[in-house]
RONULO-45621 format. One line per field, with one value per residue (C-alpha): chain; residue in one letter; x, y, z. Coordinates in steps of 0.02 Angstrom, whole numbers, plus 32768, in hexadecimal, padded with zeros to 4 digits. Layout:
BEGIN
ch = (A, ...) $
aa = (A, ...) $
c1 = (X, ...) $
c2 = (Y, ...) $
c3 = (Z, ...) $
This chain:
BEGIN
ch = (A, A, A, A, A, A, A, A, A, A, A, A, A, A, A, A, A, A, A, A, A, A, A, A, A, A, A, A, A, A, A, A, A, A, A, A, A, A, A, A, A, A, A, A, A, A, A, A, A, A, A, A, A, A, A, A, A, A, A, A, A, A, A, A, A, A, A, A, A, A, A, A, A, A, A, A, A, A, A, A, A, A, A, A, A, A, A, A, A, A, A, A, A, A, A, A, A, A, A, A, A, A, A, A, A, A, A, A, A, A, A, A, A, A, A, A, A, A, A, A, A, A, A, A, A, A, A, A, A, A, A, A, A, A, A, A, A, A, A, A, A, A, A, A, A, A, A, A, A, A, A, A, A, A, A, A, A, A, A, A, A, A, A, A, A, A, A, A, A, A, A, A, A, A, A, A, A, A, A, A, A, A, A, A, A, A, A, A, A, A, A, A, A, A, A, A, A, A, A, A, A, A, A, A, A, A, A, A, A, A, A, A, A, A, A, A, A, A, A, A, A, A, A, A, A, A, A, A, A, A, A, A, A, A, A, A, A, A, A, A, A, A, A, A, A, A, A, A, A, A, A, A, A, A, A, A, A, A, A, A, A, A, A, A, A, A, A, A, A, A, A, A, A, A, A, A, A, A, A, A, A, A, A, A, A, A, A, A, A, A, A, A, A, A, A, A, A, A, A, A, A, A, A, A, A, A, A, A, A, A, A, A, A, A, A, A, A, A, A, A, A, A, A, A, A, A, A, A, A, A, A, A, A, A, A, A, A, A, A, A, A, A, A, A, A, A, A, A, A, A, A, A, A, A, A, A, A, A, A, A, A, A, A, A, A, A, A, A, A, A, A, A, A, A, A, A, A, A, A, A, A, A, A, A, A, A, A, A, A, A, A, A, A, A, A, A, A, A, A, A, A, A, A, A, A, A, A, A, A, A, A, A, A, A, A, A, A, A, A, A, A, A, A, A, A, A, A, A, A, A, A, A, A, A, A, A, A, A, A, A, A, A, A, A, A, A, A, A, A, A, A, A, A, A, A, A, A, A, A, A, A, A, A, A, A, A, A, A, A, A, A, A, A, A, A, A, A, A, A, A, A, A, A, A, A, A, A, A, A, A, A, A, A, A, A, A, A, A, A, A, A, A, A, A, A, A, A, A, A, A, A, A, A, A, A, A, A, A, A, A, A, A, A, A, A, A, A, A, A, A, A, A, A, A, A, A, A, A, A, A, A, A, A, A, A, A, A, A, A, A, A, A, A, A, A, A, A, A, A, A, A, A, A, A, A, A, A, A, A, A, A, A, A, A, A, A, A, A, A, A, A, A, A, A, A, A, A, A, A, A, A, A, A, A, A, A, A, A, A, A, A, A, A, A, A, A, A, A, A, A, A, A, A, A, A, A, A, A, A, A, A, A, A, A, A, A, A, A, A, A, A, A, A, A, A, A) $
aa = (M, L, Y, P, L, R, L, F, Q, L, A, K, T, H, S, K, A, F, V, A, L, L, C, G, C, L, L, L, F, G, W, I, A, L, Q, F, G, W, T, G, L, A, L, L, I, L, P, A, A, Y, V, T, G, G, Y, E, S, A, R, E, G, L, T, T, L, V, K, E, K, E, L, D, V, D, L, L, M, I, V, A, A, L, G, A, A, G, L, G, L, W, R, Q, E, Y, Y, L, I, V, D, G, A, A, L, I, L, I, F, A, L, S, G, A, L, E, D, Y, A, M, Q, R, T, D, R, S, I, R, S, L, M, S, L, T, S, D, T, A, Q, V, L, R, S, G, T, E, A, S, V, P, I, D, Q, L, E, L, G, D, Q, I, V, V, K, P, G, E, L, I, P, T, D, G, L, I, L, E, G, F, S, T, L, N, Q, A, A, I, T, G, E, S, I, P, V, E, K, T, I, G, D, E, V, F, A, G, T, L, N, G, N, G, A, L, K, L, K, V, H, Q, P, P, E, S, S, L, L, R, R, V, I, R, L, V, E, Q, A, Q, T, K, T, P, P, S, Q, Q, F, I, E, R, F, E, H, G, Y, A, R, V, I, V, V, V, G, I, L, L, A, V, L, P, P, F, L, L, H, W, S, W, E, T, T, I, Y, R, A, L, I, F, L, V, V, A, S, P, C, A, L, M, A, A, I, M, P, T, L, L, S, G, I, A, N, G, A, R, Q, G, I, L, F, K, N, G, A, Q, L, E, R, I, G, K, V, R, A, I, A, F, D, K, T, G, T, L, T, T, G, Q, L, Q, V, C, Q, V, I, P, A, V, G, V, S, S, S, E, V, L, Q, V, A, A, A, L, E, S, G, S, E, H, P, I, G, A, A, I, V, Q, A, A, Q, A, L, D, W, S, R, A, T, D, V, Q, A, Y, P, G, Q, G, I, A, G, S, W, R, K, Q, S, V, F, V, G, T, A, A, K, V, N, Q, S, I, A, D, L, P, V, E, L, V, Q, F, A, D, S, L, E, Q, D, R, K, T, V, V, W, V, A, Q, A, Q, Q, V, M, G, I, I, A, I, A, D, Q, V, R, P, E, A, A, R, A, I, A, Q, L, K, K, L, G, I, E, Q, I, I, M, L, T, G, D, N, Q, R, T, A, H, S, I, A, Q, A, I, G, V, D, Q, V, Y, A, E, L, L, P, E, D, K, L, H, I, I, R, Q, L, Q, T, Q, Y, K, T, V, A, M, V, G, D, G, I, N, D, A, P, A, L, A, Q, A, S, V, G, I, A, M, G, V, A, G, S, D, V, A, L, E, T, A, D, I, V, L, V, A, D, R, L, E, K, I, A, V, A, V, K, L, G, R, R, S, H, R, V, V, K, Q, N, I, V, F, A, L, G, F, I, V, L, L, I, A, V, N, F, A, G, N, I, T, L, P, L, G, V, I, G, H, E, G, S, T, V, L, V, I, L, S, G, L, R, L, L, R, N) $
c1 = (A8B8, A820, A7AC, A80C, A81C, A761, A740, A7B2, A758, A6B0, A6E8, A72A, A687, A61A, A696, A611, A5B4, A659, A68A, A5DE, A5EC, A69A, A660, A5CB, A639, A6AE, A618, A5D2, A678, A68B, A5DC, A5FC, A69E, A63F, A5BC, A645, A698, A731, A734, A7E9, A7C9, A727, A784, A7FD, A779, A6F6, A76F, A79B, A6E1, A6DF, A775, A738, A688, A6A9, A74E, A703, A67B, A6FB, A770, A6E6, A6A1, A74B, A776, A6D4, A6F6, A7A9, A797, A6E7, A6D4, A62E, A5E6, A593, A52D, A5C1, A620, A586, A573, A62A, A620, A584, A5D7, A677, A60F, A5B4, A65B, A6A2, A609, A615, A6CC, A6AA, A61A, A667, A5C3, A613, A56E, A570, A60D, A5A9, A51E, A59D, A5DF, A52B, A511, A5A8, A571, A4C1, A508, A57D, A4EC, A484, A511, A51C, A45F, A45E, A4ED, A48E, A3EF, A44B, A49A, A3EA, A3D3, A47A, A45B, A3E2, A460, A4F7, A496, A4A1, A55D, A54E, A4F4, A58F, A5F8, A6B6, A6D1, A676, A68B, A6C1, A6CA, A772, A7B4, A72C, A75A, A717, A787, A764, A77D, A76C, A6D3, A73A, A79E, A708, A706, A679, A648, A684, A615, A5E8, A5A3, A527, A4F4, A44D, A442, A4D1, A4CE, A4D7, A585, A566, A4E1, A4D7, A46E, A43C, A48D, A455, A3DF, A33C, A321, A2BB, A319, A2F4, A307, A2BD, A360, A377, A2CA, A259, A1F4, A1C1, A196, A227, A231, A247, A2DE, A311, A381, A392, A354, A3BE, A3EE, A42F, A4C3, A490, A3F4, A3E8, A3E2, A35F, A368, A3AC, A460, A480, A505, A510, A566, A5B0, A563, A59B, A62D, A613, A620, A588, A51B, A475, A4AE, A54D, A4E5, A46B, A4FA, A54A, A4A6, A47C, A52A, A515, A46E, A4BD, A540, A4CE, A475, A3C2, A38E, A327, A3BE, A42E, A3B2, A3B0, A46F, A478, A3F4, A45A, A4F3, A48E, A428, A4C5, A504, A45D, A460, A50F, A4DC, A43B, A49C, A518, A488, A433, A4D5, A4E6, A43C, A3CC, A42A, A407, A358, A310, A37E, A3BA, A45A, A4F1, A4F8, A443, A45B, A4F2, A4A2, A404, A46E, A4CA, A426, A3EA, A483, A457, A39B, A39E, A41B, A3CB, A403, A353, A333, A3D4, A39E, A2F0, A317, A3AC, A383, A2D2, A30C, A395, A314, A2A3, A334, A35C, A2A4, A29A, A338, A2EB, A252, A2B1, A2A8, A34F, A34F, A3F2, A3E3, A36E, A336, A2DC, A286, A243, A212, A1B9, A138, A10C, A0F5, A050, A068, A0C7, A0FD, A123, A188, A129, A1A4, A203, A1A9, A0ED, A112, A195, A1FB, A208, A1A1, A136, A0BD, A012, 9FA1, 9FAD, 9F1B, 9F27, 9ED2, 9E47, 9E8A, 9F2D, 9F5A, 9FAD, A041, A05F, A060, A0E0, A14C, A15E, A17F, A1FF, A25B, A278, A294, A311, A399, A361, A3A1, A306, A2A3, A204, A25E, A29F, A1EC, A1AC, A239, A219, A160, A188, A207, A199, A173, A1D4, A226, A2CD, A323, A2F0, A372, A396, A35C, A354, A322, A2BE, A2E0, A23F, A1D6, A1FE, A265, A258, A2A6, A28D, A249, A21E, A23C, A1B9, A1CB, A198, A186, A16B, A14D, A0D7, A02F, A06D, A0FF, A090, A011, A096, A096, 9FE7, 9F63, 9ECF, 9EF0, 9E6A, 9DE7, 9DD4, 9E8F, 9E95, 9E0A, 9E63, 9F06, 9EB2, 9E66, 9F0C, 9F6A, 9EEA, 9F19, 9FCE, A009, A084, A038, A0A6, A061, A09C, A093, A0CB, A0C8, A068, 9FE2, 9FBE, 9FD7, 9F9C, 9FD0, A032, A013, A0AA, A0AE, A10A, A0A5, A061, A0AA, A029, A038, A02D, 9F71, 9F75, A00B, 9FB6, 9F16, 9F7B, 9FCB, 9F22, 9EE1, 9F71, 9F36, 9FB2, 9F56, 9F93, 9FDE, A031, A07B, A10E, A13E, A191, A10F, A07B, 9FDB, 9F6C, 9FD8, 9FF9, 9F41, 9F11, 9F8B, 9F61, 9EA8, 9EC9, 9F2F, 9EDD, 9F58, 9F0B, 9F70, 9FD7, A064, A099, A119, A197, A252, A2BE, A2C3, A205, A1F4, A263, A1F8, A158, A1A1, A1C8, A115, A0D1, A141, A0F6, A04A, A06B, A111, A152, A152, A19D, A1D9, A1E7, A253, A2D3, A32E, A3B7, A32F, A2DD, A37A, A35A, A2A8, A2E4, A365, A2E5, A25E, A24E, A265, A2AD, A281, A2DF, A2BA, A349, A34A, A30B, A35D, A3F4, A491, A470, A3BE, A3FB, A482, A40A, A378, A35F, A303, A31E, A29B, A30A, A292, A236, A196, A128, A0BE, A158, A13F, A0A5, A10B, A191, A10E, A0C5, A173, A19B, A0FA, A11A, A1CA, A189, A106, A182, A201, A17A, A147, A1FC, A21C, A17F, A1A9, A25F, A233, A1A4, A212, A29A, A21A, A1D2, A27E, A2AC, A208, A221, A2D4, A29A, A217, A2A8, A264, A2EE, A39E, A42F, A425, A368, A384, A402, A38D, A2FF, A370, A3C7, A328, A2CC, A35C, A355, A297, A2A4, A322, A2B7, A222, A283, A2AA, A1EF, A20E, A26E, A1C5, A161) $
c2 = (C7EE, C7AE, C7C3, C74D, C6CE, C6D7, C6C2, C62A, C5DA, C5FB, C5AD, C515, C4FE, C511, C4C9, C484, C529, C587, C514, C52A, C5E8, C5EC, C57A, C5EC, C687, C635, C5FB, C6AC, C6F9, C676, C698, C755, C738, C6D6, C760, C7DF, C769, C74A, C690, C672, C6BC, C658, C5B7, C5DC, C608, C580, C4EC, C53A, C533, C47A, C453, C4BA, C474, C3C4, C392, C340, C2E4, C2A7, C26B, C20E, C1C4, C187, C141, C0DD, C0A0, C06B, C023, BFDC, BFC1, C01E, C0B2, C13A, C1D6, C24C, C201, C205, C2BF, C2E3, C279, C2D8, C381, C352, C30C, C3B2, C410, C39A, C3AF, C46C, C46E, C3F8, C461, C506, C528, C564, C57B, C4BD, C4D2, C54B, C4C7, C448, C4C4, C4EA, C42F, C428, C4C8, C487, C3E1, C43F, C4AC, C410, C3C3, C462, C464, C3AA, C3C9, C45A, C3F2, C362, C3DB, C401, C348, C33F, C3DD, C387, C2FE, C371, C3D9, C344, C358, C40C, C3CE, C377, C3DA, C3CD, C3E1, C3CE, C428, C39E, C3AE, C36D, C38E, C40F, C479, C47E, C448, C448, C395, C356, C2E7, C252, C257, C24D, C1B7, C156, C1A9, C257, C2E4, C369, C417, C459, C510, C55A, C569, C4EF, C44F, C3AD, C36B, C2B1, C23A, C23B, C22B, C2C7, C2CD, C37D, C3FE, C411, C456, C448, C400, C41E, C370, C39A, C381, C2D0, C289, C2F7, C32F, C3E4, C406, C419, C38C, C3A4, C348, C333, C2C8, C215, C23C, C215, C2A3, C293, C2E3, C36C, C3A1, C456, C47F, C4FC, C573, C4FD, C4CD, C411, C39D, C2FB, C255, C1FF, C150, C110, C133, C1D1, C16C, C108, C1A3, C1AA, C23A, C1E0, C145, C1B1, C1FD, C153, C106, C196, C195, C0DA, C0FC, C177, C0FC, C068, C055, C011, BF83, BFF5, C067, BFD0, BF96, C043, C047, BF9B, BFD5, C071, C00E, BFA3, C038, C09F, C015, C011, C0CF, C0C8, C03E, C096, C13B, C0EB, C0A2, C14D, C19B, C11E, C0E1, C17B, C1BB, C113, C0F3, C1A2, C204, C27B, C2DE, C2A2, C345, C336, C27E, C299, C32F, C2CB, C239, C2AE, C2F4, C241, C219, C2AD, C299, C1DC, C1DE, C19E, C22B, C24F, C195, C184, C215, C1D0, C16A, C19B, C254, C21F, C19A, C208, C292, C214, C1DB, C290, C2B3, C218, C249, C2F4, C29E, C221, C18F, C148, C0E1, C080, C081, C0B1, BFFD, C001, C0A3, C04E, BFB0, BFFE, C046, BF95, BF48, BEEA, BEA6, BEE5, BE7B, BED0, BE90, BEB4, BEDD, BF7E, BF9B, BFA0, BFB6, C026, BF91, BFDF, BFB1, C03F, C053, C054, C053, C06D, C02D, C05F, C009, C063, C0FC, C101, C172, C13C, C1AF, C158, C0AE, C0EB, C13E, C09D, C035, C0B0, C0BC, C001, BFEA, C07A, C000, BF7B, BF5E, BEFC, BF47, BF48, BFAD, C027, C041, C066, C0E1, C139, C14B, C195, C216, C2AB, C26E, C28D, C1ED, C1AE, C106, C078, C025, BF70, BF3E, BE84, BE33, BD92, BD54, BD35, BD72, BE27, BE9D, BED0, BF58, BFE3, C090, C118, C09A, C022, BF7D, BF86, BF04, BF07, BE64, BDD6, BDB5, BD0B, BD59, BDE1, BD5C, BD06, BD99, BDE1, BD59, BDB6, BE1A, BE9C, BE47, BEDD, BEE2, BE27, BE3B, BECE, BE6C, BDD5, BE46, BE9D, BDF9, BDB8, BE50, BE11, BE9B, BE7B, BEA3, BED8, BEDD, BF64, BF4F, BFBA, BF8E, BEED, BF4D, BF41, BFED, BFC0, BF72, BFB3, BF73, BF74, BF4D, BF6E, BFFE, BFFF, C092, C11E, C130, C074, C06B, C10B, C0CD, C028, C081, C0F0, C057, C004, C0A5, C09D, BFF0, BF80, BED9, BE87, BEC4, BE39, BE30, BDBD, BDA3, BD2D, BD5D, BCEF, BCE3, BD3E, BDDA, BDDF, BDD3, BE55, BED5, BEA6, BEC2, BF6B, BFB1, BF5F, BED6, BE57, BDBB, BD81, BD03, BCEC, BC88, BC91, BC74, BCE0, BC56, BC47, BCFE, BCE0, BC4C, BCB1, BD3F, BCBE, BC7E, BD2F, BD4F, BCBC, BD09, BDC4, BDCA, BE6E, BE6A, BEE7, BEB9, BF3A, BF0D, BF4A, BEBA, BE3B, BDB6, BE16, BE1A, BD77, BDAE, BE5E, BE11, BD9B, BE1F, BE7B, BF1B, BF18, BFAD, BFCC, C041, C0BE, C0E4, C041, BFD5, BF68, BF7F, BED8, BF0C, BFB4, BF61, BEDE, BF52, BFAF, C043, C094, C0FC, C17B, C1AC, C105, C157, C0D0, C14C, C16D, C0C1, C104, C19C, C126, C0C1, C15F, C19E, C0F7, C0FC, C1B1, C185, C0F1, C161, C1EC, C170, C128, C1D6, C203, C166, C17E, C236, C210, C186, C1EA, C283, C21A, C1D0, C27D, C2C9, C236, C24A, C306, C2E9, C273, C2F0, C369, C3F2, C3FC, C444, C402, C489, C46F, C3B5, C3D2, C44A, C3CB, C33D, C398, C3F5, C351, C312, C3AB, C39F, C2E8, C315, C3A5, C32F, C2B9, C347, C354, C2CC, C34A, C395, C344) $
c3 = (E3D2, E42F, E399, E322, E3B0, E3D1, E316, E311, E3A6, E355, E2B0, E30F, E36F, E2D3, E255, E1DD, E1D7, E1BD, E12C, E0DC, E0ED, E09E, E011, DFF3, DFEA, DF6B, DF04, DF04, DECF, DE45, DE04, DE04, DDA4, DD20, DD12, DCEC, DC6F, DCDB, DCB0, DCE7, DD93, DDA3, DD77, DE06, DE88, DE65, DE7E, DF26, DF51, DF1F, DF8E, E022, E026, DFE5, E036, E0D1, E06F, DFEF, E078, E0D4, E032, DFF6, E0A3, E0A3, DFF1, E015, E0C4, E0C1, E004, E00F, DFB1, E017, DFF8, E013, DF82, DF10, DF31, DF06, DE68, DE32, DE52, DDF6, DD68, DD58, DD57, DCD4, DC67, DC78, DC44, DBB1, DB6D, DBA9, DC01, DCA2, DCFF, DD13, DD7D, DDE7, DDF2, DE32, DEB2, DEE6, DF01, DF75, DFCF, DFEE, E029, E0A1, E0DE, E0FA, E161, E1CA, E1E7, E214, E28D, E2DD, E2E8, E33B, E3B7, E3F4, E419, E474, E4DA, E552, E571, E581, E5FF, E676, E677, E6B4, E750, E791, E80D, E804, E8BF, E965, EA0B, EA83, EB41, EB7F, EC2E, EC49, EBB0, EAFF, EA70, E9B6, E978, E8C4, E8AF, E876, E918, E98D, EA00, EA52, EAF5, EAC3, EB04, EA83, EAA1, EA1E, EA2D, E9F1, E934, E911, E8A9, E90C, E8DB, E8F4, E936, E9F3, EA91, EAF3, EBA0, EBCE, EB85, EB29, EA7A, E9DA, E945, E88D, E841, E795, E736, E77B, E79D, E731, E7C9, E7B0, E868, E8E5, E964, EA1F, EA68, EB1E, EB8D, EB4C, EA9B, EA03, E98D, E8DB, E883, E80A, E86B, E8A3, E95D, E996, EA2A, EAAF, EAD7, EAD8, EB1C, EAB8, EAD0, EA36, EA39, E990, E918, E8AE, E80C, E844, E85B, E802, E793, E75C, E733, E6D0, E66A, E648, E60F, E59B, E54F, E52D, E4DA, E460, E423, E3FF, E359, E35E, E2E8, E277, E25B, E23B, E1B6, E165, E162, E110, E095, E06D, E037, DFBD, DF86, DF5E, DEEA, DE90, DE7C, DE2E, DDB4, DD83, DD74, DCFA, DC94, DC90, DC54, DBC6, DB86, DB6A, DACE, DA7B, DAC0, DAD7, DA5D, DAE5, DACA, DB2A, DB8C, DBC4, DBED, DC5B, DCB0, DCD8, DD16, DD8C, DDCE, DDE6, DE51, DEBF, DED3, DEE7, DF76, E018, E08E, E0CD, E0E6, E14B, E1BA, E1D7, E274, E2E1, E2FD, E32E, E3A9, E3F4, E40D, E466, E4D4, E502, E528, E596, E5F5, E617, E663, E6CD, E652, E617, E577, E568, E4AA, E41C, E404, E4AC, E481, E3E5, E442, E4D8, E461, E426, E4D4, E4EA, E59B, E633, E6C8, E76F, E801, E8A3, E92E, E90D, E868, E885, E93E, E98E, E9CB, EA77, EB10, EB53, EBE2, EB91, EC2C, ECE8, ED51, EE0A, EE9B, EEFA, EF54, EEF1, EE5E, EDBC, EDE3, EE88, EE32, EDB3, EE3A, EE9D, EE01, EDBB, EE62, EE5D, EDA2, ED93, EDC4, ED4A, EC99, EC66, EBD2, EC3D, ECC1, EC3F, EBFF, ECAE, ECD4, EC2D, EC57, ED02, ECC7, ECEF, EDA1, EE42, EE82, EEC3, EEB1, EF24, EF94, EFC2, EF14, EEF2, EE4E, EE40, ED8E, ED31, EDC4, EDE8, EE53, EF0B, EF76, EFF3, EFCB, F048, F0D4, F090, F033, EF7C, EEF3, EE36, EDD8, EDB2, EE02, EE3E, EE9D, EEE9, EF1A, EF86, F000, EFE0, EFE8, EF9F, EF01, EED4, EE66, EDF1, EDD1, EDB1, ED2F, ECDE, ECDB, EC87, EC02, EBDF, EBD3, EB57, EAEC, EAF7, EB6C, EBF9, ECA3, ED35, EDE7, EE61, EF1F, EFB2, F06B, F04A, EFEA, EF2F, EEE0, EE31, ED8C, ECF7, EC46, EBD2, EB18, EA76, EA2D, E97C, E91B, E918, E85C, E834, E812, E7A9, E745, E71C, E6EA, E673, E623, E609, E5BC, E541, E50A, E567, E55F, E600, E6A4, E708, E7B7, E7DB, E892, E90A, E98D, E9BA, E954, E9D1, E9DF, E924, E8F5, E977, E92E, E87A, E899, E8EA, E859, E7C2, E790, E717, E73F, E7D6, E7E4, E89B, E900, E871, E86E, E7F8, E775, E77F, E750, E6B8, E67E, E690, E627, E5A0, E5A7, E599, E502, E4A5, E4C0, E4B3, E452, E49C, E55B, E5D6, E685, E712, E7A8, E826, E878, E852, E84A, E7BB, E74F, E6EE, E6C2, E694, E61E, E5CE, E5B4, E50E, E574, E625, E693, E737, E7C8, E7CF, E88B, E8D6, E851, E873, E809, E7B4, E785, E743, E6D8, E694, E66C, E5C8, E614, E6BF, E71C, E774, E7FF, E810, E7CE, E783, E720, E6B4, E664, E60B, E5D4, E58F, E52F, E4E3, E4B6, E463, E3FE, E3CA, E391, E32C, E2DC, E2B1, E26A, E1F7, E1BF, E19C, E135, E0CD, E0B0, E082, E006, DFBD, DFA1, DF4D, DED4, DEB1, DE8A, DE18, DDB9, DDA4, DD69, DCDF, DCAB, DC8D, DCFE, DD80, DD85, DDEC, DE73, DE83, DE92, DF1C, DF77, DF6E, DFA7, E036, E067, E07F, E0EC, E15C, E168, E19D, E226, E264, E264, E2D6, E34D, E372, E3F5, E45E, E48A, E517) $
């Protein structure tokens, strides 16, 4: 009982291959019957082969003809096969019926091979779905309960054991572990995560147990966004494919008209027999059909999209994969794109007789009660040190914060506020502070018991990979790298010079960024914009290709952009450009090959050196080769 059921499931999963196999068996039995002279049996079996292998193509072709008033390749194939059968019955040359059945068989085999080839493209995308957990272990009233992912609520605490998939995005409350993020971000090396770090759904936990807090709805998780974006990409047709489809409809009409002329004129003009004329006209219908041309673009672009998804680059549709390869200039937002967008302690300069650790301890003790971004940066820098919260904390807006720590008064803030209680500030520290402020860093002074402890420099850090990413883009021939920022000129030029940006536009409003993108498009035609914030959305929408940062990016930026960098890795932009150029190159090769093979088959047909089955093999073989050529983009 199990074996027939398993066979049925297999036939359902691989329906096209099963139909082709059944059609092939019927064709073989019909041919054997003809060889033994059992003509009646052959004339029963061979029509069954026609129906089995050609039913779906006939149904689709007739549906297109009736509903859309368009001819398609499926219908041309069926007409050619039926024409061969009719000619065979008329002349009582029954091998022609076998030729027609062979045409349908090869067409069915080609469909099965195309289906299999396209499954390879889909496999990378479907594998994302397998990363989603159905349930999560939630702590409620001190006990663990298995809760469906869709029923998780903000603030829920989740337990993740070693070796388990992270069920949804969350913040680590307890524990330390290494996470394999390769499936989501494309990073091959596991990443260490500890308290306060964000983890992503679909990543694999290492050897440590973790307790997570749900900080956003599960449907907003990075993995869910990835899946939605890739699904959108599969359903949208790029302009080049739309052009090919329009071309096919007109081309099919031309083929039918030329086919009719070839079936009528040669006996009068070339003195061919009617049998030869009709047979050559049928072969022409087969070899001139644009199947290979139709398959030249979409399999290639879908393969590129799947490859990009595997490397942490999400293309929302094939059009953007085509366009990114043509980009000549790229504009970057500064904050959150070229920089991390988060304040960090970049330098601690202690006074004489004081250590850097002591300066950070005092500052963190005070700032631990503050919600100010500067305070958060100081506390983050002092995580590894031993300190406790200060008491009697009092904030002075715009000036600093004061309190008591270890029974001594402490203060963290501006030089002017410190100078009110300490008349003489150390000259060396004043000089250091002036130098740091000239580099557009924020300087915080730290004092304890009426003594200056030191200064702390805080700044938005340039992403470590920014300079390398820009160098890679220039190496690829990108003509101009531009920075767009609302920050002041001095800071913008300082960062631009450090990372190799060619041109800087500073002190911009969101609408200013949009106008500059328009100006760049008049000069460079195809311009990409890379951003992360709500203020970047107008420029992302205006750009030829909008690229958003997947982790740092706002929802508006992610919705507006055409490409999303899942892990915020700027070097992936160069990978996307190379992938776009490869796809453009492969599409061109496919189109040239497809057209060239059609011309070759037509020429051989007129020379009279080709049979109907050979014509079908040449036609369908070229289609399969074009699809397999497109699948080359699955390789990195």
